[in-house]
N, C-alpha and C positions, 0 to 999 in steps of 0.2 A: 390139697391144703390151700391154705388162707390165699385168696388172689391176691390181695395187697403183698403178699409175703412171695408170691410168683413173679409178680413185677417188678418186685425190688430186686431177684436175684435174674429177673433177664436185664433189667436195667446194668446190673453190675457186670454181667456177662458183654454186653455190647462196649460198654465203657470199656472194659479191662482190654478188647478185641481193637478198639481205636486206638487207643495208647499201648499201641505195639513195642515203643519204646519210651521208657519211663523220662519223664519231666525233671529238668530241675527248677525251682523257684525262690528269686529272692525279695525279701519283705525288708521294707526302710520303715524304724519304727515297731519300736516294742510296745507301745498300749496297748489300749482294748481293741481296737481296731485291727493291728498287727496280729495281735497273738489270738484275734477271732478268725481272722484269713487262714492260719497254719491249722487252727483245730478244725473249723470245717472243711478245707482239703485232706485233711487226714479223715475226716468223718465220711467226705462223699466217696473219695475214690478207693478204688480199691487196690490192695497190697501191692507193691510195687509199680504203680502208676505214677508216683509220684515220688522219685528217687532223692530227694535230698529237697529240705527247706533251710535256708540260710538267712537267717534274721538280723538284723542290724539296728542297733540302738546306741544313739551318738550319747548318751549320759552313761554313770558306772551303776543302774539300777532299771531296771524295765517296772511298767505303769505309765508313763506318759502323764498325763493331766492326771492319772490315780495316783496321789503321794500323801504323804502321811508328814506330820512337822510334831517335834519336841521341843516342848515347854516346861521348867521346870521340873524334869525327868517324866511328864506325861505324853503319852503320843496322840494326838488329835486328825482327822482327815482336814487335808491341807487342800486337795482337790476336788474333783467330782466326791460330794460327801451323800448324798441321798439316790437312794433308787426304789421307784413304784412297786407296789405290788403286784403291778401285772406287767413288769416288767421282766419276761418269760424267760429271754435267755440268759438275763444276771442272773436269776433263781436257778436256772438249770445247771448253769456255770458254777454256781456255790454248792450245790447239792452232790455236781461230779466232783469236785474237788476238795468234798468233804469238810469246807468253810460253815463258818455258825454266825450266821444273820444274829444281828442288834438291833435296837431301836436307838439311832443318835440324838447322841443331848439335846442338840440344837434343830431336830424336827420335832420333838415330843410335843402332841398336841395338848397338853398343859401348861405349854409355856405362856406366860402374859405378854402382850402383842400391844406397842404403844406407835403410833404412827405422828413421826415427828416434822415441822414443817419451817425448821429452824427457828421458832419462836414458841412453840408450845407442844403441845402432844393434842392433834385432833382429833385423836380417837383413842382408846386405852381401855382393855380389858382389867378387870379384877384380878389382882395376885391371888393364889392358892397357897398360903404356908404349909396347909393341914395336910397329914398323909391320911387323913382317913378319907375311905372310898366316898361315904356318903358326904363331905363337905365336898369332896373335888364335884361330884355330881353335880349338886347345888350351884358352884361357882361356874361350873359350866354350861348349866340350863341359864342362867343368868347373864353369862357371857354372849351367849346367844341371842336372848331377847334384847341386849345393849346393841349387838350388830344389827338386826332385825329393824329395830327402829331408824338405825340412821342410815342403812343401805336399801331397805326396802326388800320384804319378802320377794315379791316378784321379780325384783333385780336380781339377787341372790338365787332363785330358782332358774332363774334363765341362765345365769354364767355357770351353774353348777350343769343344767343339760348342755351347754356351749362344747363344755370340760365333755361330757359322756359322749357327745356326738362325735368330737374329735376321737377320743379316746377308741371308741368302737369300730373307727375306720382304721385307724392304726393298729388295731389288734388285725386286721386280716393277713398283717405280714408274717403271722403265725399260722397260718394257714396249710393245709398240707398240700407237698407238692402237686398233688394232680389238680388244686386250683390255683397254684400261686407257681408262674411260671418265671422265669430268669429273666431280667432288665436290663437291658444295654444303656440305660440313659436315666438319671435322676427324675426327669420331669414323666417317661413312661411310668417309673416307679408310684412316683405322685399321682398320674393320671389313675392309673388301676386301683387304687385305694380310697379314690375319693377326696384325695388330699390338695392337689393340686391348684386348686381356686383359692384356699387360704394363703398363698405363697403370693397371690398378685394384690391381696387387700392388708392393710395393715390392722391389727389387733383392733387397734382405736375405733377404724372406722368398720369391722366386722360387731364391735360390742354394741357402735351405736345401731347398726342394722339389727341385732338380735333386742334390741330393746333395752340394754342396762341403761343405768341412771348414770348421769356425767358424775355424782361426788361418787360413786362405786368405781367407776373407770379410775377418777384422779386421784383416789387416794388408797385403796385394798388394791385394787388391781395393780396401780403402778408402783406399789409397796413390794409385790410379787414378781414384776418383771425388773426391776431393779435388784431385787435380792438374788434373780435364778439366773439373769443374763446380764446384767449390770447397765439394762438400755431401759427405753420408755417404751409406750402403748404407742409407739412408732416403726418397732419391728413388726415383721409379717402375721397375719393371723395365726399360722400352724405354729411358728416359733412360740406366741404368745399360748395358742392354745397346750402347748406341752409344757410353758412355766407353768402354768394355771393348772393344769394334771400335777405339777410339781409340789404343789402346797395345800396339797389334800391329806387324807388318813392313812394310815398304815405304812409308812414310809421306813426304808429300814437300810443296815450299810451293812457290810463286811466286817465282823469283829475282827481287829486287827489291822485293818484297812484292806479297803476296797483293791488297792494294787496287787492283791493275793489271786485276785482272778486273773489278769494280765500273766503273773509268773508261773500260775499253776496250769493255765493252758500253753503258756511255751512249752514246761517243764514235760508235757503227756503226751506232745504233741510230735517228737522226736524234731525239734529243730535243731541247727547248725548257731549256737548264739553268739554273737560277736557286740560286747559290750563296751564303750569307749571307744566307739569308732562309726565315725560319721561318714556319709555317702556325698560325696562332692561333686561327682560327675555319672552321665549314666548316657552310654554310648548305644548304636545298636548297628551289630554287624551284619546283619542279614538274616543270620540263623539263631542269636542269640545277643543279650545285652551285656555287655562288659561295664560292670559298677568300678569304679576307682574311689577309694578313702582317703581319707585325711592322713592315712598312716602307711600311703605308700603303696596300699596292695591294690590289687585289683581281682575282679570275680565276673565269672560268664555263666550266666542264669538265660534257661528257653524262654521264663517268666521273669516279671519284675513287677511289685505290687508297692507303691507308695501308699502307705498309711501312715502319714506325718502331714500337719497343715503344709503347704506349699508357699504360704504367703509371708514366711518370714525366714526362711531356709534359702541358701543357696546353692540352691543345686544345679548344675549346667547339662542341658538335656540333648543330644545331636542324634538326630533332626532333633530340632526345636519344637518343644510342646507349645500350642496355644492355648490359656485359660482365661476366662473372665478375671476384672481384677476383685480384688477383695481384701478388705480392712480388717484388721483382727481386733474385736474389743478387748482390751487388756483391764484386767482386774485385779486390783492390789487386795491380798490377801495379810492382815497384820495381826499377830497372836499376840495378845498381854495378860500375864499377870499380874494383879491387881486390883484395884477397886475404882470404878467408875467416881466421877463426881458428879452429884448429886446438884450442884450449883449450876452447873453447864445445863440443865435440864429443866432449872427454876423449881428444885424439889428441893427438901431440907434432909431427907433420909437415902440412902443407898436400897434400902429395900421398897422404897417407893418408885424405883427404875424399873422400866418393864424388863422383862428377861429377852424381850425381843423388839429391837426398835428399828421400825421400818420408815422410810421417807417417801415424800412426794418428789417429784420431778423437778427440780430448781439448782437452776447454777450457783447458787448461794451457799450447799448443803457439801461439805466438805468428805461425808462417808453417806453409802448407801442403806450400811445397815450394822448394827451392833448385835450380837447374839451371846449368848452365855454360855458357854460350852461345860462349864465344871464348877459347881459352887466348893470353896474350900471354906476351913474354921475361921480365917481372918480375912481370906479373898477370894477371888476366883478367876478362873481364867476364858478370856472372852476373845472371840474372833470378828473382827472389823471387815468388811469391804468397802472398797472404795476406786474410784475411776483412777483417782492420782495418789503417789504416795503419801504417806500419813508421816509427817514431819515430825521432830522430836516437838517443837514447839508446839505444835498442834496437840500432840497426845497428851501431854503437861497440863493443858485446859479438859480436856476432857476425862483425866484420869486424876484423883488424890493421890494414889498409890501408886506406883510402876517398877515392878522388880524386875519383870525381862519381858521385851519384846524381839519378837521376832517377823520378818517383813518376807513376803513371796510375790513377786513380779508375775502374773499369769496371763500369758497369750491365750485367752481362755474359751474365746468361741468367736465364731463372725458377728461385724457388724449387722444387723438384720435392716434389711427396709424391704419394702414392696413395690411394684412386683421382683422378685427375687431372680436370677440367673446362675446357673449352674454350670460348673466343670464337667467334661463328658468321663464317664465311668473308665473308660477306653480311652487313655491319653494320645495313642498314636495310629490308631486302626488298626494295632497288630497285637503284641501281647504287653504293653506297659497299662499297669489298671491303680486306679486311685480311687480309694477307699472313702476319703474325707471330700470329696464330689458331695454326697449325701448333707455334710453339717451346715449348708445353706438355707437346706430345709429345715433341720434342729437339729441340736447339737448336746447329747446326752451320752452315757456310756451305752445306753441301750439302742440309740439310734446308730451309733456306730458298729455295734455285734449287728444289728439288720442288715447294713449297708455291706459288713465283712462278708457276710451268710451268702447275698447277693452275689458278690465277687467272685468266692470261691467255685459257687454253681457257675458264673459266667465263664471263668478260666476253664471249667472242666468241659463245659457247654461247645466253646470255642476250638477246644483241641480235638473234639470228635469232629466237628463241623470240617476242621481242615483234615481230618484222616477221611472224609467222605462218608461218613458213617454217622447215620442219624441216631437218638436216642430219645425216647417218649416222655421222659423223664426233665429233658432239660433243654426245652423249647425256647426260644428268643422270644422277647414280647417288645414291641413296639407299640406304638400309640394305638394302632387298629388293630392289632391284631387279636384274634382269638383267645382265651384263656383254656389252654390245658396243661397236663402235667400229670406226677406221677405224687400219689399220695404217700404221704411219711410223717408218722406223728412226732412231734419235738423230744 
């Protein structure tokens, strides 16, 4: 028999013996993090080890920050909208659930780009209105030359090298269990992958260190961080590296909405789902946790997983927990069916306006970016990101025609800085876990899944330890421990 299969079977037997009494798990939050915890708990534990998983979602739908918006009868991504081609958990979810990938309209490599400073476009690529591949290719080459002339070939090469090095380190989180241990803290998880030092320095400082030109950082890099995180290059180097990776080619999304990944994982993980039920308190009773909801109901679970940011929810924990203070960065997403006003940008024709407008860091600019989601016969659907709400008076200046407007205020991601501090994965030293602790490193759909996978294995490994059994596949990792574990392909 294959040695790997033999070890897997041995691991399952040991874990099953350790879990003589089945455990109940409560998960607070129905986003991709909570859904992934449920999925991996079922994936890694033998039948009967987890008798019940109960998931609470305070809203009427699952998905969390993965959501869609309908404007003029058409549906568009409203939250987390793009997935990197090397986000392997998201890709595996899509295959597992029979979903279909597609190229998001606002991440198309052929979109024309303009960088706006409030007075003029300091950088602008050529528009390509032709459908002929040869013409599109020529325009792409011309735009590459324009970019190289402004920002320098060497600086662009160094930026891409920084992205590649950072990404390759992140890919270690997909290693087999033989070489990827379980982590008790975010710091240990980052140090193992060689990413921790990037959280101690700002992106601007790191890019200066690797030799990028100031104009590249002030313009193109800043545009990317403002689009992806709504913040400047003062974010941490790791969050910045993740943001830059999200600006590359091959980006995709799930046809019909990325929220379907969360919904699909929950549906196939034998979860008892409670929608429109918010947990307002969690009490530790000695051998279990009592969760009390706003509906006046109580639930007892031996394991509780918090899979929602604790920064803007009012959950009472008894005993009290301690986590570092963290401010969330709000992104106001405004969707408009209409036509941009070319005069606002000093242009004569709507066709002269770039399909993606990014902005430099300036307190005078009312938006961070504007992108065309879809062109129609007489108008278009646009998505605007801003740090403050886009009031009607401002929108009336930006648009010559505005048929419909939808506004969403997202508590989207942490407000990053350097050096970063982290909440613990284990909030009370027992069985209260926090998936979103990893968000201070970087916040994406994939990082939520990576954190959730570790949390699931951490739960199972600690249950095994408490049963005074050992499992070679589920070794706890601290900053100075050796790497060991069981290999298992994704």
